C-alpha positions in Angstrom: 7.6 10.5 -6.9 9.6 8.4 -4.5 10.8 10.9 -1.9 9.5 11.4 1.5 8.4 15.0 1.5 4.7 15.5 2.2 2.6 15.9 -0.9 0.2 18.9 -1.5 -3.5 18.1 -1.8 -3.3 18.5 -5.4 -0.4 16.0 -5.7 -2.3 13.5 -3.5 -5.4 13.8 -5.8 -3.2 13.2 -8.9 -1.4 10.3 -7.3 -4.7 8.7 -6.2 -6.0 9.0 -9.8 -3.0 6.9 -10.9 -3.5 4.2 -8.1 -6.9 2.7 -8.8 -8.4 0.9 -5.9 -6.4 2.7 -3.2 -8.6 5.0 -0.9 -7.5 7.9 1.2 -8.4 7.6 4.9 -7.1 10.8 6.4 -3.4 10.8 6.1 -3.2 7.3 5.0 -3.9 5.3 1.8 -5.5 1.8 2.1 -6.4 -1.2 0.0 -7.9 -4.5 0.8 -7.5 -7.7 -1.0 -9.3 -11.1 -0.9 -6.7 -13.9 -0.5 -6.6 -17.3 1.1 -4.9 -17.1 4.5 -1.8 -19.0 3.8 -1.4 -17.3 0.5 -1.7 -14.0 2.4 1.2 -15.0 4.6 3.4 -15.6 1.6 2.3 -12.3 0.1 3.4 -10.5 3.4 6.7 -12.0 3.1 7.2 -10.9 -0.4 5.9 -7.3 0.5 8.4 -7.3 3.4 11.3 -8.2 1.3 10.5 -5.3 -1.1 9.9 -3.0 1.9 13.2 -3.8 3.3 14.9 -2.9 0.0 13.2 0.5 -0.4 13.2 1.3 3.3 9.5 2.0 3.5 6.8 0.0 5.2 3.0 -0.5 5.2 0.8 -1.4 8.1 -0.5 -4.8 7.3 -3.6 -6.6 8.7 -4.0 -10.2 7.6 -7.5 -11.8 8.5 -9.2 -15.0 7.5 -9.7 -14.5 3.7 -8.5 -10.9 3.4 -5.5 -8.7 3.8 -5.4 -4.9 4.3 -2.5 -2.5 3.7 -2.3 1.0 5.1 0.4 3.3 4.1 1.7 6.7 5.2 5.1 8.1 5.9 6.0 8.2 9.5 9.2 10.1 8.9 7.2 12.9 7.3 5.0 13.5 10.3 2.5 10.8 9.3 1.7 12.5 6.0 1.3 11.1 2.5 4.4 11.2 0.3 5.6 10.0 -3.0 7.2 6.9 -1.3 3.6 5.8 -0.2 2.3 5.7 -3.8 5.4 4.0 -5.0 4.8 1.3 -2.4 1.2 1.1 -3.3 2.0 0.3 -6.9 4.5 -2.3 -5.8 1.9 -3.9 -3.5 -0.5 -4.1 -6.4 2.0 -5.9 -8.5 2.9 -8.3 -5.7 -0.9 -8.9 -5.0 -1.4 -9.8 -8.7 1.5 -12.3 -8.6 0.0 -13.9 -5.5 -3.6 -14.2 -7.0 -5.0 -11.8 -4.5 -8.3 -10.1 -5.7 -8.8 -6.4 -5.0 -11.7 -5.6 -2.8 -12.8 -2.3 -4.2 -15.7 -0.7 -2.3 
């Protein structure tokens, strides 16, 4: 599920079930982590390196003590695609490597 074709509602529901902690906000999936500021900067660099390799990017918001990711596919009319969920899983792995704690609401 790594292509950039918009997913159906059923596919989005199934993909969210396989991406615990990620929430749908309209046509975007989001997740927030608790992390020290400077560790968050390092995490952003790590995520950016992976994003460059896969040619897909998240919107990233770093604040003191937390980092938020928002993902959608701009090239697919700002819709959710398989590429978004692939990136979400990669971000989860990177977050774990940087000691970021998920903030699940």
